[in-house]
C-alpha positions as CSV (number, residue, x, y, z in Angstrom):
1,M,-68.3,94.0,-139.9
2,R,-66.8,91.0,-139.5
3,A,-64.1,91.9,-142.3
4,L,-63.4,95.5,-140.2
5,R,-62.6,93.0,-137.0
6,P,-59.1,93.1,-135.4
7,P,-57.5,89.4,-136.4
8,V,-57.5,88.2,-132.6
9,A,-53.6,88.1,-133.1
10,D,-53.7,91.8,-133.6
11,R,-56.6,92.5,-130.5
12,L,-53.6,90.6,-128.0
13,L,-51.1,92.4,-129.4
14,A,-52.4,95.4,-128.6
15,A,-53.1,94.8,-125.2
16,G,-49.9,93.0,-124.5
17,S,-48.5,96.3,-125.8
18,F,-50.7,98.1,-123.6
19,A,-50.3,96.2,-120.3
20,L,-46.4,96.2,-120.6
21,G,-46.1,100.1,-121.0
22,V,-48.8,100.6,-118.1
23,V,-46.1,97.6,-115.8
24,G,-42.9,98.7,-117.2
25,A,-43.7,102.6,-115.8
26,I,-44.5,102.1,-113.4
27,T,-41.6,99.7,-112.9
28,L,-39.0,102.1,-113.9
29,Q,-40.6,104.7,-112.0
30,A,-40.2,102.4,-108.2
31,V,-36.5,101.7,-109.5
32,S,-36.0,105.7,-110.6
33,A,-34.0,108.0,-108.4
34,G,-37.2,110.0,-108.4
35,D,-36.5,112.5,-111.6
36,E,-39.0,111.4,-114.0
37,R,-42.6,112.8,-113.3
38,R,-45.0,110.1,-111.2
39,V,-47.1,107.7,-113.5
40,D,-51.2,109.3,-113.3
41,L,-54.5,108.2,-115.1
42,W,-52.6,110.7,-118.3
43,A,-49.7,108.5,-118.3
44,I,-52.5,105.6,-118.7
45,A,-54.5,107.0,-121.0
46,L,-51.7,108.1,-123.5
47,L,-50.5,104.7,-123.1
48,A,-53.4,102.9,-124.0
49,A,-54.2,105.8,-126.9
50,M,-50.8,104.4,-128.1
51,S,-51.7,100.9,-128.2
52,S,-54.9,100.8,-129.7
53,P,-53.7,102.0,-133.2
54,L,-52.1,98.6,-133.3
55,L,-55.1,97.1,-133.8
56,V,-55.4,98.5,-137.8
57,R,-51.8,97.6,-138.0
58,R,-52.4,95.3,-140.9
59,R,-55.1,97.5,-142.8
60,W,-52.9,100.8,-142.1
61,P,-49.2,100.5,-141.5
62,I,-47.9,103.9,-142.1
63,P,-50.8,106.0,-140.7
64,V,-50.5,103.2,-137.2
65,V,-46.7,104.3,-136.9
66,L,-48.0,108.1,-137.5
67,A,-50.7,107.9,-134.6
68,V,-48.3,106.0,-132.5
69,L,-45.4,108.8,-132.7
70,A,-48.0,111.6,-132.4
71,V,-49.1,110.0,-128.8
72,S,-45.9,109.2,-127.4
73,T,-44.7,112.9,-128.3
74,P,-46.9,114.5,-125.6
75,Y,-45.9,111.4,-123.3
76,H,-42.8,112.1,-123.5
77,L,-42.7,116.0,-123.1
78,L,-44.8,115.8,-120.2
79,D,-41.3,113.2,-118.5
80,Y,-43.4,110.2,-117.8
81,P,-40.8,107.1,-117.6
82,H,-40.2,107.7,-121.3
83,E,-39.1,103.2,-121.9
84,A,-42.2,102.2,-121.4
85,T,-43.5,103.6,-125.0
86,M,-41.3,100.6,-126.5
87,P,-43.5,98.2,-126.9
88,A,-46.3,100.4,-129.0
89,L,-43.2,102.2,-131.3
90,V,-41.5,98.3,-131.4
91,V,-44.6,97.0,-133.0
92,A,-45.1,100.4,-135.2
93,A,-41.7,100.0,-136.6
94,F,-41.6,96.4,-137.0
95,T,-45.4,97.0,-138.6
96,A,-44.3,99.9,-141.0
97,A,-41.6,97.6,-142.4
98,R,-43.9,94.4,-142.4
99,Y,-47.2,95.5,-144.0
100,S,-46.4,98.7,-146.0
101,E,-45.1,99.3,-149.9
102,P,-41.5,100.3,-150.1
103,P,-40.0,102.9,-150.2
104,R,-42.4,103.9,-147.6
105,P,-40.7,102.0,-145.0
106,G,-37.8,103.2,-145.0
107,Y,-39.8,106.8,-144.5
108,A,-41.5,105.5,-141.6
109,A,-38.5,104.4,-139.6
110,L,-37.2,108.2,-140.4
111,V,-39.6,109.4,-139.2
112,A,-40.0,106.7,-136.2
113,V,-36.5,107.8,-135.1
114,G,-36.8,110.9,-135.3
115,A,-40.4,111.5,-133.2
116,V,-38.7,109.1,-130.4
117,A,-35.2,110.0,-130.2
118,L,-35.6,113.9,-130.5
119,P,-37.9,114.6,-127.5
120,V,-36.2,112.1,-125.3
121,V,-33.0,114.0,-125.3
122,A,-34.8,117.9,-125.6
123,A,-37.0,116.4,-122.0
124,S,-34.2,114.6,-120.3
125,G,-30.8,114.8,-122.3
126,A,-30.4,111.0,-122.0
127,L,-28.8,110.4,-124.5
128,G,-27.7,107.1,-124.0
129,N,-31.7,106.4,-122.9
130,A,-32.1,107.8,-126.7
131,L,-30.0,106.2,-128.5
132,L,-31.3,102.7,-126.7
133,G,-34.6,103.5,-128.1
134,V,-33.1,103.7,-131.9
135,G,-31.8,101.1,-131.8
136,W,-34.4,98.7,-130.7
137,L,-36.5,100.4,-133.3
138,L,-33.8,100.0,-135.9
139,M,-34.1,95.9,-134.9
140,A,-37.4,95.9,-134.8
141,F,-37.7,97.8,-138.1
142,F,-35.1,95.3,-140.0
143,A,-36.9,92.1,-138.1
144,G,-39.6,93.5,-140.5
145,L,-38.2,93.7,-144.1
146,A,-36.5,90.3,-143.0
147,V,-40.2,88.5,-142.5
148,R,-41.4,90.8,-145.4
149,F,-38.7,89.2,-147.9
150,R,-38.8,85.8,-146.0
151,E,-42.4,86.0,-147.2
152,N,-42.0,87.5,-150.9
153,W,-39.8,85.2,-151.6
154,K,-41.7,82.1,-150.5
155,A,-44.2,83.6,-152.5
156,A,-41.8,83.6,-155.8
157,V,-40.9,80.4,-155.1
158,T,-44.3,78.6,-154.4
159,A,-45.6,80.9,-158.0
160,R,-42.5,79.1,-160.0
161,L,-43.3,75.9,-159.0
162,E,-46.7,76.1,-159.7
163,Q,-45.7,77.8,-163.3
164,E,-43.6,75.2,-163.6
165,R,-45.9,72.1,-163.0
166,A,-48.7,74.4,-165.0
167,D,-46.2,74.1,-168.4
168,E,-45.3,70.5,-167.6
169,V,-49.2,69.9,-167.7
170,E,-49.6,71.6,-170.9
171,R,-46.5,70.3,-172.8
172,R,-48.0,66.6,-171.5
173,V,-51.6,67.6,-173.0
174,A,-50.1,69.0,-175.9
175,G,-48.0,65.7,-176.0
176,E,-51.0,63.9,-176.3
177,R,-52.9,66.2,-178.7
178,V,-49.7,65.3,-181.3
179,L,-50.2,61.4,-180.5
180,I,-53.9,61.5,-181.3
181,A,-53.5,63.7,-184.4
182,A,-51.3,61.5,-185.8
183,E,-53.5,58.2,-184.8
184,L,-56.8,60.4,-186.8
185,H,-54.1,61.2,-190.0
186,D,-53.0,58.1,-190.6
187,V,-56.6,55.7,-189.6
188,L,-59.3,58.3,-190.1
189,A,-58.6,60.7,-192.9
190,H,-56.2,57.8,-194.7
191,G,-59.3,56.0,-194.7
192,L,-61.4,59.3,-196.0
193,A,-59.1,60.0,-198.8
194,V,-59.2,56.5,-199.9
195,A,-63.2,56.5,-199.6
196,N,-63.0,59.6,-201.4
197,V,-60.9,59.0,-204.7
198,Q,-62.7,55.0,-204.7
199,A,-66.1,56.8,-205.1
200,S,-65.0,59.1,-207.6
201,V,-63.0,57.0,-209.4
202,A,-66.3,54.8,-209.8
203,A,-68.6,57.0,-210.6
204,H,-66.5,58.5,-213.9
205,L,-66.5,54.7,-214.6
206,I,-70.4,54.7,-214.2
207,D,-70.7,57.9,-216.3
208,Q,-68.2,56.4,-219.1
209,L,-70.4,53.3,-219.6
210,P,-73.1,52.2,-222.7
211,G,-75.8,52.1,-220.5
212,R,-75.3,55.0,-218.3
213,D,-79.0,56.3,-218.9
214,D,-80.2,53.4,-217.0
215,V,-82.2,54.4,-214.0
216,P,-80.1,52.1,-211.9
217,L,-77.2,53.1,-213.2
218,R,-77.9,56.3,-212.6
219,E,-79.0,56.8,-209.1
220,L,-75.4,54.0,-208.3
221,S,-73.7,57.1,-210.1
222,S,-75.6,59.8,-207.9
223,T,-75.0,58.0,-204.6
224,L,-70.9,57.5,-205.3
225,H,-71.0,61.4,-206.5
226,D,-72.7,62.3,-203.1
227,L,-70.3,59.5,-201.5
228,S,-67.2,61.5,-202.6
229,D,-68.5,65.1,-202.0
230,T,-69.4,63.6,-198.0
231,S,-66.2,61.9,-197.6
232,R,-64.4,65.1,-199.0
233,A,-66.9,67.6,-196.7
234,T,-65.4,65.8,-194.0
235,L,-62.1,65.5,-195.1
236,H,-62.2,69.1,-195.0
237,E,-63.5,69.1,-191.3
238,L,-60.7,66.5,-190.1
239,R,-57.7,68.4,-191.4
240,A,-59.2,71.7,-189.8
241,I,-59.6,69.5,-186.7
242,L,-56.0,67.9,-187.1
243,D,-54.3,71.8,-187.3
244,V,-55.8,72.5,-183.5
245,L,-54.2,69.2,-182.3
246,H,-51.5,69.9,-184.2
247,G,-51.3,73.9,-182.2
248,G,-50.6,75.1,-186.4
249,D,-52.2,78.6,-187.1
250,A,-53.2,78.0,-190.5
251,E,-56.5,78.1,-191.3
252,P,-59.5,75.6,-191.6
253,T,-60.1,74.8,-195.2
254,E,-63.8,75.3,-194.0
255,P,-65.7,77.8,-191.4
256,V,-67.1,75.5,-188.8
257,P,-70.5,74.4,-189.0
258,Q,-73.6,77.0,-188.1
259,L,-76.9,75.8,-187.7
260,G,-78.1,78.0,-190.2
261,E,-76.0,75.3,-192.5
262,L,-79.0,72.4,-191.5
263,Q,-80.0,72.3,-194.9
264,R,-76.3,70.7,-195.5
265,L,-77.6,67.4,-192.8
266,V,-81.3,67.4,-194.4
267,D,-79.7,67.3,-198.2
268,M,-76.8,64.2,-196.7
269,A,-79.4,62.4,-194.8
270,E,-81.9,62.1,-198.1
271,A,-78.6,61.4,-200.6
272,A,-78.6,58.3,-198.3
273,G,-82.3,58.0,-198.6
274,V,-83.9,59.4,-196.1
275,R,-86.1,61.7,-196.0
276,V,-85.6,64.7,-193.4
277,D,-88.1,67.4,-192.0
278,V,-87.5,70.5,-190.2
279,E,-90.2,71.8,-187.8
280,A,-88.4,75.6,-186.7
281,A,-90.7,77.9,-185.0
282,G,-90.1,81.1,-183.3
283,L,-86.2,80.9,-183.4
284,P,-83.9,83.8,-183.3
285,D,-82.7,84.9,-187.0
286,E,-79.4,84.2,-185.7
287,V,-78.0,81.8,-183.1
288,A,-74.6,82.7,-180.7
289,S,-72.1,81.2,-182.3
290,T,-71.3,78.0,-179.6
291,V,-74.6,76.6,-179.1
292,S,-75.5,77.1,-182.9
293,V,-72.4,75.0,-183.3
294,V,-73.7,72.2,-180.3
295,A,-76.9,72.3,-182.2
296,Y,-75.7,71.6,-185.9
297,R,-73.7,68.4,-183.9
298,I,-76.2,67.4,-182.0
299,I,-78.9,66.8,-184.9
300,Q,-75.5,66.0,-187.1
301,E,-75.0,62.7,-185.4
302,S,-78.5,62.1,-184.5
303,L,-79.3,61.8,-188.3
304,T,-75.9,59.8,-188.8
305,N,-77.5,57.2,-186.8
306,V,-80.6,57.2,-187.9
307,I,-78.7,56.6,-191.0
308,R,-76.9,53.9,-189.7
309,H,-78.9,52.1,-187.5
310,S,-82.8,52.8,-188.2
311,T,-84.8,51.1,-190.9
312,A,-86.8,54.1,-191.1
313,E,-86.8,56.8,-194.5
314,H,-88.0,60.0,-192.2
315,A,-87.4,62.1,-190.1
316,T,-88.0,64.9,-188.3
317,V,-85.8,67.6,-186.7
318,R,-87.6,69.9,-184.6
319,L,-86.3,73.2,-183.5
320,S,-88.5,75.7,-181.1
321,Q,-87.4,78.2,-178.8
322,D,-88.8,77.8,-174.9
323,G,-88.3,81.3,-172.5
324,D,-84.1,81.1,-172.6
325,R,-83.5,77.4,-174.2
326,L,-83.0,76.4,-177.7
327,Q,-85.0,73.1,-177.9
328,I,-84.0,70.5,-179.7
329,A,-85.9,67.0,-181.1
330,V,-84.5,64.5,-183.8
331,V,-87.3,61.8,-184.1
332,D,-87.8,58.8,-186.6
333,R,-90.3,55.9,-186.5
334,G,-88.6,53.0,-187.9
335,P,-87.5,49.9,-186.2
336,A,-83.7,49.2,-185.5
337,R,-81.7,48.0,-188.4
338,P,-81.2,43.8,-187.6
339,G,-77.9,43.5,-185.6
340,S,-77.7,47.1,-184.7
341,T,-78.7,49.3,-181.8
342,V,-78.2,52.5,-180.5
343,T,-78.1,52.7,-176.6
344,P,-77.7,55.4,-173.9
345,A,-74.2,54.5,-173.4
346,G,-72.9,54.6,-177.2
347,F,-70.1,56.6,-178.6
348,G,-72.6,59.2,-180.3
349,I,-74.7,59.5,-177.5
350,V,-72.2,60.3,-174.7
351,G,-70.2,62.7,-177.5
352,M,-73.6,64.5,-178.1
353,T,-74.7,64.9,-174.1
354,G,-71.1,66.3,-173.9
355,R,-71.4,69.0,-175.8
356,A,-74.1,69.8,-174.8
357,Q,-73.3,69.6,-170.8
358,A,-70.3,71.7,-172.1
359,V,-72.5,75.0,-172.6
360,G,-74.7,74.3,-169.5
361,G,-76.9,72.6,-171.4
362,E,-78.7,68.4,-170.9
363,L,-79.6,66.1,-173.8
364,S,-81.6,62.6,-173.6
365,A,-81.8,60.1,-176.1
366,G,-83.6,56.8,-176.2
367,P,-85.9,54.8,-178.1
368,G,-89.6,56.4,-178.7
369,E,-93.0,56.2,-177.0
370,S,-94.8,55.1,-180.2
371,G,-91.5,53.6,-181.5
372,G,-88.4,55.0,-183.5
373,F,-85.7,56.7,-181.5
374,E,-85.7,60.4,-180.7
375,V,-82.8,62.6,-179.7
376,R,-84.0,65.5,-177.4
377,A,-81.2,68.5,-176.0
378,S,-82.5,72.0,-174.2
379,L,-79.7,73.9,-175.0
380,P,-79.6,77.7,-173.1
381,L,-79.8,80.7,-175.4
382,P,-77.5,83.8,-174.8
383,E,-79.8,86.9,-173.3
384,S,-78.9,89.1,-176.7
385,W,-80.0,85.9,-178.9
386,R,-83.5,85.1,-178.0
387,V,-86.9,85.9,-179.6
388,P,-89.3,88.5,-176.8
389,S,-92.2,86.5,-175.8
């Protein structure tokens, strides 16, 4: 109901138009030679009916013009003071040009001119008054066009400035992404490539030794091969990230990892000496891609922290569905390595928290009640990916 209520300005405009019409009719009657019909209740009612449509002039500009003209015609034919209709007609003509869509304003102006001029001329023969009324209507009409043009021009200028600002922000962001990509390539990618080559060469040399079947050498060779494979896989993912940062269209060398590839993380952790048990019950066969990637990355970072910062030889990954949420827990029971600590303010945990929040989830990390360290995350599951309870 509030949306249908006329603006205060339109209510004042309609009331002012009516008041000017009545005062004008009475004044014109007083100063005229008496040729026109006396102002009575019918004249006042017609003037009120002419001003009333102005209450909705912004919503229906063309119907308002037609309504005002329709009421003004019998007013003129009854030979009441003709100029008293001008306030309502001027506002209607202005409204037609200001608020209606082209080419309707032009048609409305022609209708206004014809519907006002012809009855005046036919009723009183006052050609001068008719031409004067037409002039006022044309002035109001072109004033409405001028206001419309000015506001459209301002809107176009504002839109262009906003687009230029958005383009500038996009250029700056693109520049920052290129700089970040360059730093990652020059430092991280180079280091990983060197580590991959050195691990591969060392593993190959050990495989050529006469005593390569000895248990220590065999384990060392296996570790170096695992290091080579891990660094190679990490390089593939890093190159895909660099392609995104550069804004290139090249296809990533590997698909984005999903929760279904959890065994890969388990194998990598066990190759580093940490046994991982995965407990998953009541989960969907598939999880929505965005949530799946976030879950994979949280588990990956959590197991990396176990390998780097804990003396634990065992970790547990628990996955479960709780209503419309995917619950994740990565727990280890080992004390921290000497001189190594994991805090909630660390970059890894900050990154995991940001990933969880990006999909509407939450994450907590800290020391467990019975020792060790725990990471717990709760991620929303879209309706189509939930298992019915």
